[in-house]
N, C-alpha and C positions, 0 to 999 in steps of 0.2 A: 803747253802752259799758258799760251796768250790766246786762246780760242773759248768761245761760248758754246761750242758744239758738246751736248751732253755725254759723247763718247769719250771725251778727255776728263770727265769726272769721275770714272770708273774707281778710281783710288781716293775719292775726296773724303769720305767718312774715316777711312783709315787715316789719311793724311791729317783730318783735323784731330784726331786722337792722339797723334802723335805730336802735333804743334802744341796740345794742352801740356805734354810732359817736358817741353823745352822752355829755356828761358826767353830766348829770342827767335825771331822770325826774320829771314833775308829774303829778298828777293832781288832780280835783276837790277830794276830801277825803282827806288822809293821816292815818288813824286811828292814835293811839298812846296811851300810858297817860295821856297829860295832855289829850287831846282832849276827854273828856266829865267833866265835873264834875258832882256831886250838883245843883247849881242849873239847869243846862242840862238834865238829865233830867226835872227835876221841872216844868221849863217846858212838857213835853209832857203833862202831866196836866191835863185839865180841871178847872176850877174851879165853884163853888156846886153841887157834886152830880151836874152833867151827865154821863151816860154815853151809849154809843153806843147802847144799847137804846131811850134816850128819842128818840134823833135819827133812828132809821131805823124803817120798818114791820117788823112780825114777818117778812115774807118776805124783806125785804132784809137783816136781821139773818142770816137762816139762811144766805142766798147768801154773805154776807162770812165766816159761820163756817166753811161747807164750804172757800171759797178758802183761807182763812187755815189750816185744818187741812191741807189738800192742800200748801200751801207749807212749813208749818213744824211739822206736828204737833200744835199747841196750839189749844185752843178759843178763839173771839173773847171769851168771858167774862173770860179772863185779861187783856184789854186795854180792858175796858169802860170805863175812865175815860181812855183815851188818845185825844187829838185826832184826828178821822176823817182829815185829810189824810194822816196816816202810812199809812192803807188804799191810798192810791192807787197805791202801787207793787204792791200784790197784783193790782189789776185791769190794770195795764200788763203784769205778766208772765203773766197768766192764760192767754193765747192763743200765747205763746213756748214754744219747747221748753226742756228743761232736759238739755242734752246735756253742760255742763261741769260740773266740781264747783266751780269758781271763774267768776264773772261776768268779762267780758273784761277790765275796769279792773284788777281784782286779779290777774288771770293775767298781764297784762303787767307789773305792779308786780313780782310775785314774780321774773319774768324778769330785771327791772332789778336787783332786789335781789341776786339770784345773780350778776350780772355786776359787782357792787359799785358800782353808780351812786348818785349821791347823790339821796335820795328827798324830793320837795318836795310841800306841799299848796297848790293854787291858793286855795282858800276855808278859812275857819274853821267849826267846828261851829255856833258861835254864828249866823255869817252865814246858813249853810243853813237852821237852824231860823227864823231870823226870816222867810227868805222863804216858808217853808212854811206859818207862822202868821199871814200876811197876811189871811186871811179869818176872819170869825167861825164858831164852831162850826157854826151853822145853815148858812152859805154852804158850808162844808166838805161837811156832809153831802149839801146838795142837788147839788153837783158829783159827787159820788160815786154819787148816786141816779141820775142822769142817764146816768152811764158805766154802770150796771147794767142800764138799760133799754136799752142798745144792744150787750150782750153777744152775741146772734147776729151782729152785724155785725163783730164784734172779730177773728174769725179773718182774714178777708178783708183788713180793714185791717193787721193784722200781717203777712199774707203780702206786702202792698204795701209796708209799711214796711221789711220784710227784703230785698226786691228792691232798693228805692231804696239802701238804705244799701250792700248788697254790690255794686251798680254804681257806687257814688260819686255818685249822683245826688242832691245836697244840695238843690237848688232843688225837686225833685219831694217830697222828704221835707217839706220846707216847706210846699208847697201842699197836702199830705195833712194836715198839722197844722192848717192855716188852713180845712180844711172842717168840722171840729168844733172850734174855737177853744175853750180856756179861759176863764173869766171874765177879763176885762180888768185888774181889780186884780192877779189871782194870775199873770197873764201877765206883767206888768210887774216883780211882784216874782220870779216864779220864773224868767223868761227875761232879759228887757232888763235889767233892773239887775244882775243875776248875769253877764251878758255883758261889762258894762263893767267889773265887778271882774275877770273872768278875763282880759280883754284887757290891763287895766292891770297884773296880777301877771306875765303870762306876758311882756309888755314888758320888765318888770323884771328878770325871770329870765333872759331871753334875753341882756341886757347884760352878765351876770356869766359866763355858761357856755352850751355848746351845750346845747340842751333837746328832749327828746321831750315833748309834752304831750297828756296824753289827757284829753277832755271828750267829754259827751254831743253826739252828732251834730246835735241841734236847736239847740244854742247856736253852729254854725259859719254856717249861711247867713243871707240877708237883709242889709238896709242896717244892722240894729242888732246883727248877729251879730259873733261874734269874728275872724272873717277880715276882713271891711269894717274893724272898728274897728281891728286892727293894721295895714293897708293905710293907714289915714289917718295913722297914726303914723309912717310911712315904710317899713315893713317890706315886702319882696316876698314875697306869699305865693301859691306855685303848687301844683298838684295834682302828686303824684309816682308815683302807681299807673298 
């Protein structure tokens, strides 16, 4: 949902037609002028003089610097005091294509906006940042170091991820993720707890208007996923592709 890889756009035309039939469009985070205040931005800065260079080996730092440069054109030294977890998105996107100028969720949001649909944010910036920061700086860095050590396997995994997504095989997506699970504490904060928030908010939105909700695919499957949580609330959830 957050990628520019063309393989993620398999259902985009059908999604656009469905959006046109709904009253509102919701995405994980709806950024506006009031979303980020200075206190939230400052919460991303590491305290006590900790830097990325102090948390990674020189080789790891250079790899991350190269990934950041490719993705943004900026050197890693510009973010040297930012919490490591922010870099995880770089690793997730490293093996995916850059075929669209917008990631899928923003692409769909722009379509909804053009069709004059009501735009809604399922989560707040503060909630997402809290989930990201559930690990210590060292734990965050160790998680990224593990991902860096698996870089040669990343392309194969991304190809599998794209295939399962494009064919709607959510259970296979979940199984793929479970082969190399994230730390339990982070998984609870980043996936399980957020699934609960998403299901509660989506259920509330649906009571007020017809809704197209766009969330990351990993939030959907499993007993604690958004789909099963909505079913337990009494909603009928069916695949339409």
